[in-house]
PASEBA-1860 file (N, C-alpha, C; in nm, 3 decimals):
! residues 163
1> MTRPLTVF> 19.542/18.909/1.529/19.525/18.830/1.409/19.612/18.889/1.299 ~ 19.679/18.800/1.232/19.764/18.843/1.121/19.680/18.856/0.994 ~ 19.734/18.924/0.901/19.664/18.944/0.773/19.635/18.811/0.703 ~ 19.733/18.718/0.691/19.704/18.589/0.627/19.593/18.511/0.700 ~ 19.591/18.516/0.833/19.487/18.446/0.907/19.351/18.508/0.880 ~ 19.342/18.638/0.873/19.217/18.707/0.844/19.166/18.670/0.705 ~ 19.253/18.668/0.607/19.215/18.630/0.470/19.166/18.486/0.469 ~ 19.236/18.398/0.538/19.197/18.257/0.544/19.057/18.243/0.607
9> LVAVAAVL> 19.031/18.310/0.718/18.902/18.300/0.786/18.788/18.357/0.702 ~ 18.814/18.464/0.631/18.713/18.521/0.542/18.683/18.423/0.428 ~ 18.786/18.360/0.374/18.767/18.262/0.267/18.686/18.142/0.317 ~ 18.715/18.094/0.435/18.640/17.981/0.492/18.494/18.021/0.513 ~ 18.470/18.140/0.566/18.334/18.187/0.588/18.258/18.197/0.455 ~ 18.324/18.244/0.350/18.260/18.254/0.218/18.224/18.117/0.164 ~ 18.313/18.021/0.178/18.286/17.884/0.131/18.167/17.826/0.208 ~ 18.162/17.847/0.338/18.051/17.796/0.419/17.919/17.860/0.378
17> LVSLRHKF> 17.918/17.989/0.353/17.795/18.057/0.312/17.746/18.006/0.177 ~ 17.838/17.988/0.083/17.801/17.937/-0.048/17.745/17.795/-0.037 ~ 17.809/17.711/0.043/17.761/17.573/0.057/17.625/17.569/0.127 ~ 17.602/17.654/0.224/17.471/17.659/0.289/17.363/17.706/0.192 ~ 17.398/17.801/0.108/17.302/17.849/0.009/17.262/17.739/-0.089 ~ 17.358/17.652/-0.124/17.328/17.540/-0.214/17.252/17.429/-0.142 ~ 17.280/17.410/-0.015/17.213/17.304/0.062/17.069/17.343/0.092 ~ 17.043/17.469/0.120/16.911/17.516/0.156/16.867/17.628/0.062
25> PRPPLAEA> 16.842/17.595/-0.066/16.803/17.699/-0.161/16.664/17.753/-0.130 ~ 16.638/17.873/-0.174/16.506/17.935/-0.161/16.468/17.990/-0.299 ~ 16.432/17.898/-0.389/16.404/17.940/-0.527/16.269/18.010/-0.539 ~ 16.248/18.079/-0.650/16.116/18.138/-0.677/16.012/18.027/-0.694 ~ 15.885/18.063/-0.687/15.777/17.964/-0.687/15.780/17.871/-0.807 ~ 15.798/17.923/-0.926/15.798/17.837/-1.046/15.910/17.734/-1.040 ~ 16.027/17.776/-0.996/16.139/17.684/-0.986/16.116/17.582/-0.874 ~ 16.057/17.626/-0.764/16.026/17.533/-0.653/15.927/17.427/-0.701
33> ANLLADGD> 15.825/17.468/-0.777/15.727/17.372/-0.829/15.795/17.272/-0.923 ~ 15.888/17.320/-1.005/15.960/17.229/-1.094/16.048/17.132/-1.017 ~ 16.114/17.181/-0.911/16.196/17.093/-0.828/16.111/16.986/-0.761 ~ 15.993/17.024/-0.715/15.903/16.927/-0.652/15.852/16.826/-0.754 ~ 15.822/16.873/-0.874/15.769/16.784/-0.978/15.871/16.679/-1.021 ~ 16.000/16.710/-1.006/16.104/16.612/-1.040/16.090/16.485/-0.960 ~ 16.038/16.496/-0.838/16.020/16.379/-0.753/16.147/16.334/-0.683 ~ 16.253/16.415/-0.690/16.381/16.377/-0.629/16.388/16.411/-0.481
41> MDGAERRR> 16.295/16.491/-0.431/16.300/16.534/-0.292/16.215/16.443/-0.205 ~ 16.267/16.415/-0.086/16.194/16.333/0.010/16.201/16.395/0.148 ~ 16.111/16.353/0.234/16.118/16.387/0.375/16.122/16.536/0.403 ~ 16.213/16.573/0.492/16.223/16.711/0.538/16.255/16.808/0.424 ~ 16.337/16.763/0.329/16.372/16.850/0.216/16.247/16.882/0.134 ~ 16.162/16.782/0.110/16.039/16.803/0.034/15.942/16.894/0.110 ~ 15.925/16.868/0.240/15.836/16.953/0.321/15.884/17.098/0.321 ~ 16.013/17.117/0.329/16.069/17.252/0.327/16.038/17.323/0.195
49> MLRITVDA> 16.054/17.250/0.083/16.027/17.310/-0.047/15.877/17.334/-0.065 ~ 15.792/17.247/-0.012/15.648/17.271/-0.017/15.612/17.396/0.062 ~ 15.673/17.415/0.177/15.647/17.533/0.260/15.693/17.659/0.187 ~ 15.809/17.652/0.120/15.857/17.766/0.040/15.755/17.799/-0.069 ~ 15.700/17.696/-0.131/15.601/17.714/-0.237/15.475/17.780/-0.183 ~ 15.427/17.733/-0.069/15.307/17.791/-0.008/15.331/17.937/0.029 ~ 15.444/17.965/0.091/15.475/18.103/0.132/15.482/18.196/0.011 ~ 15.543/18.148/-0.097/15.551/18.230/-0.218/15.413/18.253/-0.278
57> ALGSSDPT> 15.328/18.151/-0.275/15.194/18.165/-0.331/15.110/18.264/-0.250 ~ 15.128/18.264/-0.119/15.053/18.358/-0.035/15.087/18.503/-0.066 ~ 15.207/18.526/-0.121/15.248/18.661/-0.157/15.222/18.695/-0.302 ~ 15.154/18.607/-0.374/15.131/18.627/-0.517/14.984/18.655/-0.544 ~ 14.957/18.715/-0.659/14.819/18.734/-0.703/14.791/18.657/-0.832 ~ 14.893/18.591/-0.886/14.878/18.513/-1.009/14.796/18.388/-0.979 ~ 14.687/18.364/-1.052/14.602/18.248/-1.024/14.676/18.114/-1.031 ~ 14.769/18.099/-1.125/14.843/17.973/-1.133/14.929/17.954/-1.010
65> DLWVGMLA> 14.993/18.060/-0.963/15.072/18.052/-0.840/14.983/18.014/-0.722 ~ 14.863/18.070/-0.717/14.770/18.038/-0.609/14.729/17.891/-0.614 ~ 14.707/17.840/-0.735/14.674/17.697/-0.751/14.790/17.611/-0.702 ~ 14.912/17.645/-0.742/15.029/17.567/-0.701/15.041/17.569/-0.549 ~ 15.023/17.685/-0.488/15.030/17.695/-0.343/14.919/17.617/-0.274 ~ 14.800/17.624/-0.330/14.686/17.551/-0.274/14.713/17.400/-0.276 ~ 14.769/17.351/-0.385/14.799/17.208/-0.395/14.917/17.170/-0.306 ~ 15.012/17.261/-0.289/15.122/17.235/-0.195/15.067/17.224/-0.053
73> AVALDDAA> 14.965/17.304/-0.022/14.900/17.294/0.110/14.832/17.159/0.127 ~ 14.777/17.103/0.019/14.719/16.969/0.025/14.830/16.868/0.056 ~ 14.944/16.882/-0.008/15.056/16.791/0.016/15.105/16.800/0.160 ~ 15.096/16.919/0.219/15.138/16.940/0.358/15.028/16.908/0.458 ~ 14.907/16.876/0.411/14.790/16.857/0.497/14.765/16.979/0.584 ~ 14.780/17.096/0.524/14.762/17.224/0.593/14.626/17.282/0.551 ~ 14.522/17.244/0.625/14.386/17.285/0.588/14.365/17.435/0.595 ~ 14.425/17.501/0.695/14.406/17.646/0.709/14.465/17.721/0.591
81> TFARLRGM> 14.585/17.685/0.551/14.647/17.752/0.437/14.574/17.718/0.308 ~ 14.529/17.593/0.296/14.451/17.554/0.178/14.328/17.644/0.168 ~ 14.256/17.659/0.278/14.134/17.741/0.278/14.166/17.887/0.243 ~ 14.275/17.936/0.295/14.313/18.076/0.265/14.343/18.095/0.117 ~ 14.423/18.005/0.061/14.456/18.015/-0.082/14.334/17.988/-0.168 ~ 14.251/17.894/-0.128/14.128/17.861/-0.200/14.037/17.985/-0.203 ~ 14.029/18.057/-0.091/13.948/18.178/-0.085/14.000/18.289/-0.175 ~ 14.129/18.290/-0.201/14.187/18.391/-0.289/14.153/18.365/-0.436
89> LGDGELPD> 14.098/18.245/-0.464/14.064/18.208/-0.601/13.914/18.217/-0.630 ~ 13.837/18.268/-0.535/13.693/18.284/-0.557/13.614/18.239/-0.436 ~ 13.482/18.264/-0.442/13.395/18.240/-0.327/13.324/18.106/-0.328 ~ 13.323/18.034/-0.438/13.249/17.909/-0.447/13.321/17.792/-0.381 ~ 13.262/17.674/-0.395/13.325/17.554/-0.339/13.453/17.518/-0.412 ~ 13.461/17.558/-0.536/13.580/17.536/-0.619/13.632/17.672/-0.665 ~ 13.757/17.677/-0.706/13.809/17.803/-0.763/13.723/17.848/-0.882 ~ 13.716/17.979/-0.900/13.634/18.035/-1.008/13.692/18.002/-1.146
97> SAPPAAER> 13.822/17.986/-1.153/13.883/17.961/-1.284/13.998/17.863/-1.269 ~ 14.032/17.803/-1.380/14.143/17.709/-1.384/14.262/17.774/-1.454 ~ 14.381/17.730/-1.421/14.498/17.783/-1.493/14.490/17.745/-1.641 ~ 14.552/17.823/-1.727/14.556/17.786/-1.869/14.622/17.649/-1.887 ~ 14.584/17.582/-1.994/14.635/17.446/-2.019/14.788/17.441/-2.017 ~ 14.853/17.543/-2.069/15.000/17.545/-2.074/15.061/17.553/-1.934 ~ 14.989/17.609/-1.838/15.039/17.626/-1.702/15.005/17.509/-1.610 ~ 14.920/17.418/-1.654/14.874/17.310/-1.568/14.984/17.210/-1.532
105> ARLDLGDP> 15.087/17.204/-1.610/15.198/17.113/-1.579/15.264/17.152/-1.447 ~ 15.258/17.280/-1.411/15.316/17.327/-1.285/15.240/17.275/-1.164 ~ 15.118/17.226/-1.184/15.037/17.178/-1.073/15.082/17.043/-1.021 ~ 15.156/16.969/-1.101/15.205/16.838/-1.058/15.327/16.858/-0.968 ~ 15.310/16.833/-0.843/15.417/16.856/-0.746/15.490/16.727/-0.711 ~ 15.490/16.631/-0.802/15.561/16.506/-0.779/15.491/16.417/-0.678 ~ 15.362/16.434/-0.661/15.284/16.359/-0.562/15.159/16.306/-0.631 ~ 15.140/16.174/-0.637/15.023/16.119/-0.707/14.889/16.164/-0.648
113> VVRNVAAA> 14.880/16.180/-0.517/14.755/16.225/-0.457/14.726/16.369/-0.500 ~ 14.825/16.454/-0.493/14.808/16.594/-0.534/14.774/16.601/-0.683 ~ 14.838/16.519/-0.762/14.810/16.517/-0.907/14.662/16.484/-0.931 ~ 14.609/16.387/-0.857/14.468/16.349/-0.875/14.373/16.452/-0.818 ~ 14.409/16.516/-0.708/14.326/16.624/-0.654/14.316/16.737/-0.757 ~ 14.429/16.774/-0.814/14.429/16.880/-0.915/14.345/16.840/-1.036 ~ 14.364/16.719/-1.084/14.289/16.673/-1.201/14.139/16.668/-1.173 ~ 14.101/16.625/-1.053/13.959/16.618/-1.017/13.898/16.758/-1.009
121> MLAEIDGD> 13.969/16.850/-0.946/13.918/16.987/-0.937/13.905/17.049/-1.076 ~ 14.005/17.026/-1.160/14.001/17.082/-1.295/13.887/17.021/-1.376 ~ 13.863/16.891/-1.358/13.753/16.825/-1.430/13.619/16.887/-1.388 ~ 13.603/16.915/-1.259/13.479/16.978/-1.213/13.464/17.118/-1.273 ~ 13.571/17.195/-1.270/13.566/17.332/-1.323/13.539/17.330/-1.473 ~ 13.599/17.231/-1.542/13.580/17.221/-1.688/13.445/17.161/-1.726 ~ 13.362/17.125/-1.627/13.228/17.076/-1.656/13.222/16.929/-1.693 ~ 13.309/16.846/-1.637/13.309/16.703/-1.665/13.289/16.625/-1.534
129> PAAARTLW> 13.163/16.619/-1.486/13.138/16.555/-1.356/13.172/16.406/-1.353 ~ 13.156/16.336/-1.465/13.188/16.193/-1.467/13.338/16.171/-1.442 ~ 13.420/16.247/-1.510/13.565/16.235/-1.489/13.602/16.279/-1.349 ~ 13.537/16.384/-1.300/13.565/16.433/-1.165/13.533/16.326/-1.061 ~ 13.416/16.260/-1.075/13.380/16.154/-0.980/13.483/16.042/-0.980 ~ 13.528/16.002/-1.098/13.628/15.895/-1.109/13.759/15.937/-1.041 ~ 13.801/16.059/-1.066/13.926/16.108/-1.007/13.915/16.123/-0.855 ~ 13.800/16.172/-0.807/13.783/16.184/-0.662/13.780/16.046/-0.595
137> KRVDAQCR> 13.723/15.947/-0.664/13.727/15.809/-0.610/13.870/15.760/-0.601 ~ 13.950/15.795/-0.699/14.091/15.758/-0.698/14.164/15.825/-0.580 ~ 14.133/15.952/-0.556/14.192/16.023/-0.441/14.151/15.954/-0.312 ~ 14.023/15.918/-0.301/13.973/15.851/-0.181/14.047/15.719/-0.158 ~ 14.067/15.642/-0.264/14.139/15.515/-0.252/14.284/15.538/-0.210 ~ 14.348/15.638/-0.267/14.487/15.668/-0.231/14.496/15.711/-0.084 ~ 14.397/15.783/-0.036/14.398/15.829/0.102/14.377/15.715/0.200 ~ 14.312/15.608/0.156/14.298/15.491/0.243/14.429/15.416/0.255
145> LSRRPLAA> 14.516/15.431/0.155/14.646/15.363/0.158/14.752/15.444/0.231 ~ 14.738/15.574/0.232/14.833/15.660/0.302/14.754/15.767/0.377 ~ 14.805/15.807/0.488/14.734/15.904/0.573/14.742/16.043/0.510 ~ 14.634/16.085/0.449/14.624/16.217/0.385/14.491/16.279/0.422 ~ 14.477/16.331/0.544/14.345/16.378/0.591/14.283/16.490/0.508 ~ 14.360/16.586/0.463/14.302/16.696/0.386/14.252/16.647/0.251 ~ 14.330/16.567/0.183/14.286/16.514/0.054/14.162/16.426/0.071 ~ 14.158/16.347/0.179/14.040/16.263/0.205/13.917/16.349/0.230
153> LLAAQAHL> 13.934/16.458/0.304/13.822/16.549/0.330/13.773/16.613/0.200 ~ 13.865/16.655/0.115/13.826/16.715/-0.014/13.751/16.614/-0.100 ~ 13.796/16.489/-0.098/13.727/16.384/-0.175/13.587/16.360/-0.121 ~ 13.573/16.357/0.012/13.442/16.337/0.072/13.348/16.452/0.037 ~ 13.397/16.574/0.044/13.315/16.690/0.008/13.274/16.684/-0.139 ~ 13.365/16.640/-0.224/13.335/16.632/-0.367/13.230/16.524/-0.394 ~ 13.237/16.412/-0.323/13.135/16.307/-0.342/12.997/16.361/-0.308 ~ 12.987/16.440/-0.202/12.858/16.500/-0.166/12.814/16.600/-0.272
161> RLS> 12.908/16.680/-0.319/12.878/16.784/-0.416/12.835/16.725/-0.551 ~ 12.895/16.612/-0.589/12.868/16.553/-0.721/12.759/16.447/-0.720 ~ 12.703/16.419/-0.604/12.597/16.316/-0.595/12.465/16.368/-0.646
END
Protein backbone atom coordinates (compact mmCIF):
# COMPACT_ATOMS: atom_id res chain seq x y z
CA MET A 1 0.00 0.00 0.00
CA THR A 2 1.24 3.40 -0.92
CA ARG A 3 1.14 6.35 1.40
CA PRO A 4 -1.60 8.20 -0.59
CA LEU A 5 -3.77 5.05 -0.59
CA THR A 6 -3.34 4.66 3.18
CA VAL A 7 -4.31 8.30 3.78
CA PHE A 8 -7.34 7.89 1.51
CA LEU A 9 -8.52 4.72 3.30
CA VAL A 10 -8.10 6.31 6.73
CA ALA A 11 -10.11 9.34 5.55
CA VAL A 12 -12.89 7.10 4.22
CA ALA A 13 -12.97 5.14 7.49
CA ALA A 14 -13.22 8.40 9.48
CA VAL A 15 -16.11 9.65 7.33
CA LEU A 16 -17.94 6.34 7.78
CA LEU A 17 -17.47 6.39 11.55
CA VAL A 18 -18.73 9.97 11.81
CA SER A 19 -21.78 9.19 9.66
CA LEU A 20 -22.59 6.09 11.72
CA ARG A 21 -22.34 8.12 14.90
CA HIS A 22 -24.86 10.61 13.49
CA LYS A 23 -27.17 7.88 12.20
CA PHE A 24 -27.18 5.93 15.47
CA PRO A 25 -26.66 8.49 18.25
CA ARG A 26 -26.52 7.44 21.89
CA PRO A 27 -27.44 10.64 23.72
CA PRO A 28 -27.70 11.08 27.48
CA LEU A 29 -31.10 10.40 29.05
CA ALA A 30 -32.33 14.01 29.14
CA GLU A 31 -31.48 14.53 25.48
CA ALA A 32 -33.04 11.19 24.52
CA ALA A 33 -36.27 12.19 26.31
CA ASN A 34 -36.28 15.51 24.44
CA LEU A 35 -35.72 13.75 21.11
CA LEU A 36 -38.62 11.41 21.85
CA ALA A 37 -40.86 14.28 22.92
CA ASP A 38 -40.31 15.98 19.55
CA GLY A 39 -42.40 13.22 18.00
CA ASP A 40 -40.17 13.04 14.92
CA MET A 41 -39.07 9.45 15.51
CA ASP A 42 -41.03 6.46 14.28
CA GLY A 43 -40.71 2.71 14.16
CA ALA A 44 -37.34 1.13 14.82
CA GLU A 45 -35.65 4.50 15.42
CA ARG A 46 -38.17 5.35 18.17
CA ARG A 47 -37.90 1.90 19.79
CA ARG A 48 -34.12 2.21 19.79
CA MET A 49 -34.26 5.61 21.49
CA LEU A 50 -36.80 4.30 24.04
CA ARG A 51 -34.44 1.40 24.82
CA ILE A 52 -31.54 3.86 25.24
CA THR A 53 -33.73 5.85 27.63
CA VAL A 54 -34.64 2.77 29.67
CA ASP A 55 -31.03 1.60 29.86
CA ALA A 56 -29.88 5.04 31.02
CA ALA A 57 -32.62 5.18 33.65
CA LEU A 58 -31.64 1.77 35.03
CA GLY A 59 -28.18 3.20 35.69
CA SER A 60 -29.47 6.35 37.38
CA SER A 61 -30.65 7.15 40.89
CA ASP A 62 -32.34 10.45 39.99
CA PRO A 63 -36.12 10.08 40.55
CA THR A 64 -36.98 12.05 37.40
CA ASP A 65 -34.73 9.81 35.32
CA LEU A 66 -36.41 6.78 36.87
CA TRP A 67 -39.83 8.19 35.97
CA VAL A 68 -38.73 8.83 32.38
CA GLY A 69 -37.36 5.29 32.14
CA MET A 70 -40.49 3.81 33.69
CA LEU A 71 -42.68 5.60 31.14
CA ALA A 72 -40.36 4.57 28.30
CA ALA A 73 -40.92 0.98 29.47
CA VAL A 74 -44.67 1.60 29.15
CA ALA A 75 -44.11 2.79 25.57
CA LEU A 76 -42.11 -0.38 24.88
CA ASP A 77 -44.71 -2.60 26.63
CA ASP A 78 -41.86 -3.95 28.75
CA ALA A 79 -43.60 -5.01 31.96
CA ALA A 80 -40.48 -6.46 33.61
CA THR A 81 -38.45 -3.28 33.18
CA PHE A 82 -41.44 -1.17 34.21
CA ALA A 83 -41.73 -3.18 37.44
CA ARG A 84 -38.01 -2.89 38.11
CA LEU A 85 -37.96 0.89 37.63
CA ARG A 86 -41.25 1.25 39.53
CA GLY A 87 -39.67 -0.66 42.45
CA MET A 88 -36.74 1.76 42.47
CA LEU A 89 -39.24 4.57 43.19
CA GLY A 90 -40.78 3.04 46.32
CA ASP A 91 -42.68 0.06 47.67
CA GLY A 92 -46.32 1.11 47.15
CA GLU A 93 -48.60 0.63 44.17
CA LEU A 94 -47.49 4.03 42.92
CA PRO A 95 -44.13 5.79 43.17
CA ASP A 96 -43.54 7.43 46.55
CA SER A 97 -42.92 10.83 45.00
CA ALA A 98 -43.48 12.75 41.82
CA PRO A 99 -40.89 14.71 39.89
CA PRO A 100 -40.87 18.46 40.52
CA ALA A 101 -43.26 20.44 38.32
CA ALA A 102 -40.36 21.89 36.31
CA GLU A 103 -39.13 18.36 35.45
CA ARG A 104 -42.51 16.92 34.45
CA ALA A 105 -42.18 18.13 30.87
CA ARG A 106 -39.50 15.44 30.42
CA LEU A 107 -42.14 12.77 31.06
CA ASP A 108 -43.85 13.43 27.73
CA LEU A 109 -42.16 11.02 25.36
CA GLY A 110 -44.13 12.07 22.29
CA ASP A 111 -46.75 9.36 22.91
CA PRO A 112 -50.35 10.25 23.86
CA VAL A 113 -50.86 7.01 25.82
CA VAL A 114 -47.67 7.55 27.82
CA ARG A 115 -48.62 11.18 28.39
CA ASN A 116 -51.96 10.10 29.89
CA VAL A 117 -50.40 7.32 31.97
CA ALA A 118 -47.98 9.86 33.44
CA ALA A 119 -50.74 12.40 34.07
CA ALA A 120 -52.96 9.77 35.72
CA MET A 121 -50.17 8.54 38.00
CA LEU A 122 -49.26 12.10 38.94
CA ALA A 123 -52.91 12.94 39.67
CA GLU A 124 -53.10 9.96 42.04
CA ILE A 125 -49.87 10.92 43.78
CA ASP A 126 -51.01 14.55 44.03
CA GLY A 127 -54.22 13.40 45.74
CA ASP A 128 -56.74 14.07 42.95
CA PRO A 129 -58.64 10.78 42.50
CA ALA A 130 -61.35 12.32 40.29
CA ALA A 131 -58.80 13.55 37.75
CA ALA A 132 -56.91 10.26 38.02
CA ARG A 133 -60.07 8.24 37.25
CA THR A 134 -60.78 10.41 34.20
CA LEU A 135 -57.23 10.07 32.92
CA TRP A 136 -57.14 6.30 33.49
CA LYS A 137 -60.43 6.01 31.55
CA ARG A 138 -58.75 7.91 28.74
CA VAL A 139 -55.80 5.49 28.83
CA ASP A 140 -58.23 2.56 28.74
CA ALA A 141 -60.00 4.01 25.69
CA GLN A 142 -56.69 4.64 23.91
CA CYS A 143 -55.62 1.05 24.61
CA ARG A 144 -58.79 -0.25 22.97
CA LEU A 145 -57.83 1.65 19.81
CA SER A 146 -54.21 0.52 19.76
CA ARG A 147 -52.60 -2.58 21.20
CA ARG A 148 -50.92 -1.39 24.40
CA PRO A 149 -51.09 -4.29 26.89
CA LEU A 150 -48.99 -2.76 29.67
CA ALA A 151 -50.86 0.55 29.65
CA ALA A 152 -54.18 -1.34 29.59
CA LEU A 153 -53.06 -3.42 32.59
CA LEU A 154 -52.04 -0.28 34.50
CA ALA A 155 -55.42 1.31 33.74
CA ALA A 156 -57.26 -1.81 34.92
CA GLN A 157 -55.25 -1.89 38.16
CA ALA A 158 -55.94 1.80 38.71
CA HIS A 159 -59.70 1.32 38.22
CA LEU A 160 -59.64 -1.32 40.96
CA ARG A 161 -57.48 0.86 43.20
CA LEU A 162 -59.67 3.96 42.75
CA SER A 163 -63.06 2.23 43.05
